N, C-alpha and C positions, 0 to 999 in steps of 0.2 A: 431431276426427270419432269417434273409438272412444267417446266421452263419452256422443254423441247414440245410435251405433250401441247401446250400453248400452240407455239410455231407451228406444229401440224395441223391446225386447224383450221377451215376455208375463212376467206378474206368476206368481209360481210360492210354493205354500206353501210357505213354509220346514220343514214337518214332511213335506213329500213330497218332497224332494231325494234323486235318486238319482244315484248315484256317475258318472262320465262322465270321460273324458279331457280335458285342457286344463288351460290355466293364463287367467289373465285380470282383469277386474274385475268385482264386485256391487256393488247396492244394498239394504239390507233396510229393508222401510217396515212400519210397526206399524196394525194398523187393530181395535185394542181398546179400552178403555174407563179404561185409567189415566188418573190427573188429571193426573199431568205431564206427558201426551203426549196431553192432549186436543186440542191446537191442530192439530198434522198428525195426528190419527188420520184415515186415509181419504186423504189428501191425497197429492200427486206429491212431498212433500219425504221424503226418507230420515232414518229415525233413523241409520243408519249405513253407510257404505260403504268400500270395500276393496280389495285387491288381493291375487291369489296369484301369487307367480314360481314360474315352471316348475322342475321339478327340475333338467333340464339348459338352462342358460342359453346354451346354442349351439343349443336347438332348435328345428326346423324345423316339426314339425308338431303335431298335438294329442297324439298317443302318445309323442311324445318328451319333452314339457311333463311329463305323469304328468297325474293326477287330483286336481291341487292344487286346482282353484278349486270343484270337487265336497267335497273334503275340509274345505277351511275352511267353506264353509258349513255342513258336517254338526258340525264344531265348535262353532259357534255354535251350532246347532238344541240341541244339548248345552248349554251354557252356560245356555242360557235355561229348557230345561228341568228344569235342576238347581235355578235360583232357583223353580221352577214348584213342584217338588215340596216346595219349604221353606215353599208358602204356609199351611200349616195351623198354621205355628211362628211366623208372621212377629207382630210387635209391632203393636196396637192402629193406632198412628200410619203405619204403611204399607201400600199397597196390593200385591196379589200380579199379576204378570204371567203370561201364558200364551204357550205355544209357536203354538197355534191363531192366534192373532192376528196372527203374522208372515208378511209375505209379501215376495218378492224377485224382483230381476231380478238375470240374472248374463249375460256376454260372456267366450266366450272368443276371445282375440284374438293378433295376433304377440307373438313373444319382445320384451321391453322393451317394448311399447306401453301396458304396465298401468301402468309407472311413471308418465308425464306424465299418465295419464286419471286417475289415482286424487285427485292433486295437485289436478285441475282442478275432478271433482267436489265434493271437500270444499270447496272456497274459492267453488263457487257454490250448495251448500245448507249450509255450516256443520252440518252433522248435527250431533246433540248426545250422541249416544253415543263420537263420535269426538274422540282426546285434543285434534287442535288444535284443538279446538271450547270446550275448557276448561269444560265443562257438568256430564258426566255420564261423563267418560271409565274407563275399567277393565274393560270386556266383555268385549275379547280379550286380556286377561293369563291367562297362563299355570300359575301357581301356581309355588312354588318348595319346597326343602327346609325343613324347621323351623330346622334350623341355621343357616341363610343368611336366613330370614324378615326383612324389614324389618319397621317400626313401626307404618308406614300402611297403614289399608285404603282402597282407591281408593272414588270417589264410586258407582260401578255396585254395588258389593259392599255399600255403606252402603243403598241403597234397594231391593235388590232382591240380599238375604242366601241364602244358601245353598251355596256354594263353602267346602266343609271347610277348607281352606287360609287363608281369609279371616275365618271364624267365629274362628280363634283369639283368646282375650281378653287375649291380651297387646298385641294391635293395636290404634290409637284409629283415630277415624276422619277422614280426611284433611280433608271437611267436613260440616258436619250435612244432614240432610234440607231444614230449611229454607234453607241454603245453596245447597245443588244445585238446590233448585226456583226459587230466584230465579237463578240464573245461567241456567237452562233459560228462565225467562220473559223476560229481556232477551234472549237470542239469537232469541227467534221474535218479539220486539219489532222488534227490528232488521232481522231478514232475511226476506223476505217468505216465508208459506207456498206454495208452490205446489199450484193444485187443479185447474189445467187442463189436460192431458197434450199436446194441441194447441200450444196458447200456449206451453209449457216447451218443444216441442222449435224452436217458431220464437226462442224467446231465445235457445236456443242457437246455430241457426245467426245470430242476430245478431253474435254473438262472432266468427263469419268475416271481417264485413266490415270493413273497415283503415278506414276514412272514418270519423273521430269517434267510434273507438271505445273501448269503456268502459277503463279501467287496472282490474284485476283487482286486489283486496284482498287483502295478507298479512294483514292484522291481525284476529284473533277478535272475532265482536261484544262480547263482555265486554271487550278492551279488550287490550294486549300487557302493564299492568304487572301483571295479575290474576295469581294463581299458578297454576300447573296441574300436571300430573304430574312428582312428585319422584322422585329416585333411590331415596329412602327408602321407599316402595310396596311392601308383598307382592304379589308375584306377577310381579315383574317386568317387564321393558318392554312393552308392548303390541305387539301385530304391527305390522309395517313392510311 
């Protein structure tokens, strides 16, 4: 129900997010012309979904939860903006991203409701920037100190360079741009891109019907045997 409530929210430009109280779930969508994301551009399939946990795990009001949801979205906007600012230094084989091409939906919800909702959204859409999808993870990493820096660069930082800690020349790419593109293509081939909002909401409602209900898959489209995020990647673990 929380997932459906999120998808019923209006779209907001990611660059226009304003601070507000509350924790919950969110979805980020792409509307641009980057070749890796052409299949989902302008669609109802998010490129990333996430949650923001409350500041107080006993919070009963949005104010008690703190401004966690918008803080997380503002952080992602900053990350994308950093990659955009690096556009004039990109090698010829990479394409830039622009913050103006991203929109989002957000939902403040009851404390702890965000936990299951995020998992349901990931397993519904398998968004290509979520680490569970094993396609182009790493956007939600925070960076780390040079003395603790690991030796691999996440796929997101391979195709969207710009974060200073991920540009360190000591790092090696965890996947090549071609491998990342192949994983994205495989994911989008196996998971239907949703384009009709009303049909998507009906699909979500269908999940509540217990007779002949489909079993939700926990296996990413690229398969369980494909290597995903590793402990030796720079930037630490992705947000949970």
